[in-house]
DRENDO-1510 file (C-alpha; in Angstrom, 1 decimal, always signed):
<recs>
REC; n; res; u; v; w
REC; 1; MET; +111.5; +68.9; +102.2 .
REC; 2; ILE; +108.8; +70.9; +103.9 .
REC; 3; LEU; +106.2; +73.0; +102.1 .
REC; 4; GLU; +105.0; +76.1; +104.1 .
REC; 5; VAL; +101.5; +77.2; +103.0 .
REC; 6; ALA; +99.8; +80.5; +104.0 .
REC; 7; ILE; +96.6; +82.0; +102.7 .
REC; 8; LEU; +97.1; +85.8; +102.9 .
REC; 9; ASN; +94.1; +88.1; +103.0 .
REC; 10; ILE; +95.2; +91.6; +102.3 .
REC; 11; LYS; +93.4; +94.7; +103.6 .
REC; 12; ASP; +91.2; +96.5; +101.1 .
REC; 13; GLY; +93.1; +98.9; +98.8 .
REC; 14; LEU; +96.6; +97.7; +99.8 .
REC; 15; ALA; +97.2; +94.8; +97.3 .
REC; 16; LYS; +99.5; +96.7; +95.0 .
REC; 17; GLU; +101.6; +98.1; +97.9 .
REC; 18; PHE; +101.7; +94.6; +99.4 .
REC; 19; GLU; +103.0; +93.2; +96.1 .
REC; 20; LEU; +105.8; +95.8; +96.0 .
REC; 21; GLN; +106.8; +95.2; +99.6 .
REC; 22; PHE; +106.7; +91.4; +99.0 .
REC; 23; GLN; +109.3; +91.8; +96.3 .
REC; 24; ARG; +111.6; +93.4; +99.0 .
REC; 25; ALA; +110.7; +90.7; +101.5 .
REC; 26; SER; +111.5; +88.0; +99.0 .
REC; 27; GLN; +115.1; +88.9; +99.2 .
REC; 28; ILE; +115.1; +88.4; +102.9 .
REC; 29; ILE; +113.5; +84.9; +102.9 .
REC; 30; ALA; +115.6; +83.8; +100.0 .
REC; 31; SER; +118.8; +84.5; +102.0 .
REC; 32; MET; +117.8; +82.1; +104.8 .
REC; 33; GLU; +119.6; +78.8; +105.5 .
REC; 34; GLY; +117.3; +75.9; +104.5 .
REC; 35; TYR; +115.3; +78.0; +102.0 .
REC; 36; ILE; +114.7; +76.3; +98.7 .
REC; 37; SER; +112.1; +78.3; +96.8 .
REC; 38; HIS; +108.9; +80.3; +97.1 .
REC; 39; GLN; +105.9; +81.4; +95.1 .
REC; 40; LEU; +103.2; +84.0; +95.7 .
REC; 41; LYS; +100.0; +83.6; +93.7 .
REC; 42; LYS; +97.1; +86.0; +93.5 .
REC; 43; CYS; +93.6; +84.4; +93.8 .
REC; 44; VAL; +91.4; +84.7; +90.8 .
REC; 45; GLU; +88.1; +84.4; +92.6 .
REC; 46; ILE; +88.7; +86.3; +95.8 .
REC; 47; GLU; +89.9; +89.8; +95.6 .
REC; 48; ASN; +92.9; +90.7; +97.8 .
REC; 49; GLN; +93.7; +87.0; +98.6 .
REC; 50; TYR; +97.1; +85.4; +97.9 .
REC; 51; ILE; +98.7; +82.0; +98.6 .
REC; 52; LEU; +102.3; +81.9; +99.7 .
REC; 53; LEU; +104.2; +78.6; +99.2 .
REC; 54; VAL; +107.7; +78.3; +100.6 .
REC; 55; HIS; +109.8; +75.2; +100.3 .
REC; 56; TRP; +112.2; +74.6; +103.2 .
REC; 57; GLN; +114.7; +71.8; +103.7 .
REC; 58; THR; +113.4; +71.2; +107.2 .
REC; 59; LEU; +110.6; +72.4; +109.4 .
REC; 60; GLU; +113.2; +73.8; +111.8 .
REC; 61; ASP; +114.7; +75.9; +109.1 .
REC; 62; HIS; +111.4; +77.8; +109.0 .
REC; 63; GLU; +110.1; +77.6; +112.6 .
REC; 64; ILE; +113.5; +78.2; +114.3 .
REC; 65; GLY; +116.0; +79.4; +111.8 .
REC; 66; PHE; +113.8; +82.0; +110.1 .
REC; 67; ARG; +111.2; +82.9; +112.7 .
REC; 68; THR; +113.8; +83.5; +115.5 .
REC; 69; SER; +116.1; +85.5; +113.3 .
REC; 70; ASP; +116.7; +89.2; +113.0 .
REC; 71; LYS; +115.8; +88.9; +109.3 .
REC; 72; TYR; +112.3; +87.7; +110.4 .
REC; 73; GLN; +111.8; +91.0; +112.2 .
REC; 74; GLN; +112.5; +92.8; +108.9 .
REC; 75; TRP; +110.1; +90.5; +107.1 .
REC; 76; LYS; +107.5; +91.1; +109.8 .
REC; 77; GLN; +107.9; +94.9; +109.5 .
REC; 78; LEU; +107.5; +94.9; +105.8 .
REC; 79; LEU; +104.5; +92.6; +105.5 .
REC; 80; HIS; +102.5; +91.8; +108.7 .
REC; 81; HIS; +100.5; +95.1; +108.7 .
REC; 82; PHE; +98.9; +94.1; +105.4 .
REC; 83; TYR; +97.1; +91.0; +106.7 .
REC; 84; GLU; +93.5; +90.9; +107.9 .
REC; 85; PRO; +93.0; +88.4; +109.6 .
REC; 86; PHE; +96.5; +87.3; +110.4 .
REC; 87; PRO; +97.2; +84.1; +108.3 .
REC; 88; THR; +97.4; +80.6; +109.6 .
REC; 89; VAL; +100.6; +78.9; +108.4 .
REC; 90; LEU; +100.7; +75.2; +107.9 .
REC; 91; HIS; +103.4; +72.8; +106.9 .
REC; 92; TYR; +103.2; +69.8; +104.6 .
REC; 93; GLN; +105.7; +67.0; +103.7 .
</recs>
């Protein structure tokens, strides 16, 4: 199992809208092959910061299966405009 970790810094004033769009985007990622589970947590100390944790069966399920899919384009359209700066995504085993 692989754990994808991303620290998401959301542009000022957009946190609530981000949370709403993330609910929609969650359905996309949950439908992907190799997806196991995910959590989005809001930071207590840093306003507008979240951590996204996604469990995948394999690294390829995320990096190839999800990121090269049409569904990723939908995910991207829903969420990527909220980030500043764009997050670094790391994987752990």
